[in-house]
C-alpha positions in Angstrom: 1.3 30.0 -0.9 0.2 26.5 -2.2 -2.2 24.6 -0.1 -0.6 21.7 1.7 -1.4 18.3 0.3 -3.0 15.6 2.3 -2.2 11.9 2.2 -3.9 8.9 3.9 -1.5 6.0 4.8 -3.1 2.6 5.9 -1.0 -0.1 7.8 1.0 2.7 9.3 2.1 1.1 12.5 5.7 0.4 11.4 7.7 -1.1 8.5 6.8 0.2 5.2 3.8 2.2 6.6 5.7 3.9 9.2 8.3 4.7 6.5 5.6 6.2 4.2 4.2 8.5 7.0 7.6 9.9 7.6 8.3 10.3 3.9 5.1 12.2 3.1 5.6 14.5 6.1 9.1 15.2 5.0 7.6 16.1 1.7 5.3 18.7 3.5 2.1 16.7 3.4 -0.6 16.5 6.1 -1.0 12.8 6.8 -3.8 10.7 8.3 -2.3 7.4 9.4 -4.3 4.3 10.3 -3.5 0.8 11.5 -4.4 -1.5 14.4 -2.2 0.5 16.6 -0.4 3.6 15.2 0.7 4.8 18.5 3.4 2.2 18.8 5.8 4.0 16.5 4.1 7.4 15.8 3.0 10.6 17.6 0.3 12.8 16.6 1.2 16.4 15.5 -0.6 19.2 13.9 0.2 17.7 10.5 -0.4 14.0 11.5 -3.6 12.5 12.7 -3.5 8.9 14.1 -6.3 6.6 14.0 -6.6 2.8 15.2 -9.0 0.4 13.8 -9.5 -2.7 11.6 -9.6 -1.7 8.0 -11.5 -4.8 7.0 -14.4 -3.1 8.7 -16.2 -0.1 6.8 -16.5 2.1 10.0 -12.6 2.3 10.2 -12.6 3.5 6.6 -15.3 6.2 7.2 -13.5 7.3 10.4 -10.3 7.7 8.5 -11.6 9.5 5.5 -14.0 11.8 7.7 -10.8 12.8 9.6 -8.9 13.8 6.5 -11.6 15.9 5.3 -12.6 17.4 8.7 -9.0 18.2 9.6 -7.3 19.0 6.4 -10.1 19.7 3.8 -9.0 17.3 1.0 -7.5 14.0 0.0 -4.7 14.1 -2.5 -3.2 10.6 -2.0 -4.4 7.4 -0.5 -1.8 4.8 0.0 -3.4 1.4 0.6 -0.5 -0.3 2.5 -2.4 -2.4 5.0 -2.2 -5.9 4.2 -1.4 -9.4 5.5 0.8 -12.2 3.8 0.6 -16.0 4.6 2.6 -18.8 3.3 1.9 -22.5 3.3 1.3 -25.2 0.8 -1.8 -24.5 -1.3 -3.6 -27.6 0.1 -3.1 -26.4 3.5 -4.7 -22.9 3.2 -8.1 -22.9 5.1 -11.3 -20.9 4.7 -10.1 -18.8 7.7 -6.7 -18.0 5.9 -8.8 -17.0 2.8 -11.3 -14.8 4.6 -8.6 -13.2 6.7 -6.6 -12.2 3.5 -9.8 -11.1 1.7 -10.9 -9.0 4.8 -7.6 -6.9 4.9 -6.2 -7.1 1.5 -9.3 -6.7 -0.6 -12.3 -5.4 1.6 -9.7 -3.1 3.2 -8.9 -1.7 -0.1 -12.4 -1.6 -1.3 -14.0 0.3 1.7 -11.5 3.1 1.9 -10.8 3.6 -1.7 -14.3 4.0 -2.5 -14.8 6.7 0.2 -11.5 8.5 -0.9 -12.5 8.5 -4.6 -15.9 10.0 -3.7 -14.0 13.0 -2.2 -11.4 13.0 -5.1 -14.2 13.4 -7.7 -15.4 16.5 -5.8 -11.8 17.8 -6.0 -11.3 16.6 -9.8 -7.9 15.4 -8.7 -6.3 12.7 -6.5 -4.2 9.6 -6.8 -4.4 6.1 -5.2 -1.1 4.0 -4.7 -1.5 0.4 -3.6 1.2 -1.9 -2.2 1.1 -5.2 -4.1 3.8 -7.8 -4.5 6.4 -8.9 -7.0 5.5 -12.5 -6.3 2.2 -11.9 -8.4 4.3 -11.8 -11.6 7.3 -13.9 -10.5 6.6 -16.8 -8.3 9.7 -18.8 -7.2 10.4 -22.2 -5.8 10.2 -22.3 -2.0 7.8 -19.4 -1.5 4.4 -21.0 -1.1 2.0 -18.0 -1.2 -0.5 -18.8 -3.9 -3.8 -17.9 -1.9 -2.1 -14.7 -0.7 -1.3 -13.9 -4.4 -4.9 -14.2 -5.3 -5.5 -11.0 -3.3 -2.5 -9.2 -4.5 -3.1 -10.2 -8.1 -6.5 -8.7 -7.7 -5.1 -5.4 -6.5 -2.9 -5.3 -9.6 -6.0 -5.9 -11.7 -8.3 -3.4 -10.0 -5.5 -0.7 -10.3 -5.5 -1.0 -14.0 -9.3 -1.1 -14.4 -9.7 2.0 -12.2 -7.0 4.0 -14.0 -9.2 3.8 -17.1 -12.5 4.2 -15.4 -11.5 7.5 -13.8 -8.9 8.8 -16.4 -11.3 11.6 -17.3 -11.7 12.6 -13.8 -8.3 13.5 -13.0 -7.8 10.6 -10.5 -4.8 8.3 -11.0 -4.2 4.7 -9.7 -0.9 2.9 -9.5 0.6 0.1 -7.4 4.0 -0.6 -6.1 5.0 -4.3 -6.2 7.9 -4.8 -3.8 10.1 -7.9 -3.8 11.5 -9.1 -0.4 11.8 -6.1 1.9 13.9 -5.6 4.9 11.1 -5.2 7.1 9.6 -6.7 10.5 7.9 -9.3 8.4 11.3 -11.0 7.6 13.2 -10.1 10.8 13.6 -13.8 11.8 14.8 -14.9 8.3 18.4 -15.2 7.4 19.6 -12.2 5.3 21.9 -14.3 3.0 18.9 -16.4 1.9 16.7 -13.4 1.4 19.2 -11.8 -0.9 18.9 -14.9 -3.2 15.4 -14.0 -4.2 16.4 -10.9 -6.3 18.8 -10.8 -9.3 20.5 -7.8 -7.9 21.5 -9.7 -4.8 20.1 -7.0 -2.5 17.2 -6.9 0.0 14.9 -4.0 -0.8 15.0 -1.3 1.9 11.8 0.4 3.2 13.2 3.6 1.8 13.2 2.1 -1.8 9.4 1.5 -1.5 8.9 4.9 0.0 10.7 6.5 -2.9 8.6 4.6 -5.4 5.3 5.6 -3.7 6.4 9.4 -3.4 7.3 9.3 -7.1 3.8 7.9 -8.3 2.2 10.4 -5.9 3.6 13.3 -8.0 4.0 11.6 -11.4 1.0 13.4 -13.1 0.9 11.4 -16.3 1.5 8.0 -14.7 -1.6 5.9 -14.2 -2.3 2.1 -14.4 1.2 1.3 -13.6 2.4 -1.6 -11.5 6.0 -0.5 -10.5 8.2 -3.3 -9.4 10.7 -2.6 -6.7 12.3 -5.9 -6.6 15.8 -5.9 -7.9 14.6 -7.1 -11.3 12.9 -10.2 -10.0 9.8 -9.7 -12.1 11.7 -9.6 -15.4 12.6 -13.3 -15.7 14.8 -16.2 -14.4 18.2 -15.8 -12.9 
C-alpha cells in the first residue's frame, strides 16, 4: 500500500483555504492546516492537524513544518494560500499597509517555503503551489490594488525562479492566479458587478481554485507555471 502523502495548507481558516483542506483530505492526503484561527471552520482528525499562528512570524512556520514531519513523516505539497489584499488609491497606501502586505504575503511565503524545501530536499521530491492573483497580469479600471500586486507579482517571479533552481532536485514550484472568487473576501459586493470582471461572465468558485491546485499537486512535469483561474481575464481586453 502506497504511503499517504502529506500537504501543508496555509491560510486555512475558511474560503479558499478551507476548500483546499477538504480537497486534499478527499484525495487521501494527510493535512497540516495553519491560519490565525483554524478551529473556526475545521476540526482535527487523525489525518488533519490544526495549528494557529501568524505566518509572518518565523516561529509559526517552524511549528507547522515540525508538526508535518513529526506527525506524518514527510511533506509532499505546500500550498501557500495565506495572504491579505488591500485596495486603495496608490497615493493613499501607507507604510503600515506595505509592511502588512509584505509580512503575510512575502515573509509568510519565505519562512515556511524555506523550511518545507529543506525537507523536500531530503526526500528528493515535493512541490509548492502558491496562490497569486490574476490582477498581476491584467489590471482593470476601478480595481486599485497596485501595492498589493507588488507582493503578488513577486510571488509569480519567485515561483519561476525556484522552479529552475530546484528542477534537478525533483521539487516543483507553481502558482494559481485566481480572478474574482466567490469567497468571504467579496461577500459584501454585488454579484452582478463582480461578474463583469471576467470575460466568461462568471464568478470563480472556490472549487475551481481547489481543482487547479490539486491538478498542479499531481502534475509531475509541470513546474514554473502560473495557472490562471479567472475566466480568461488575463488573456486580454473584453
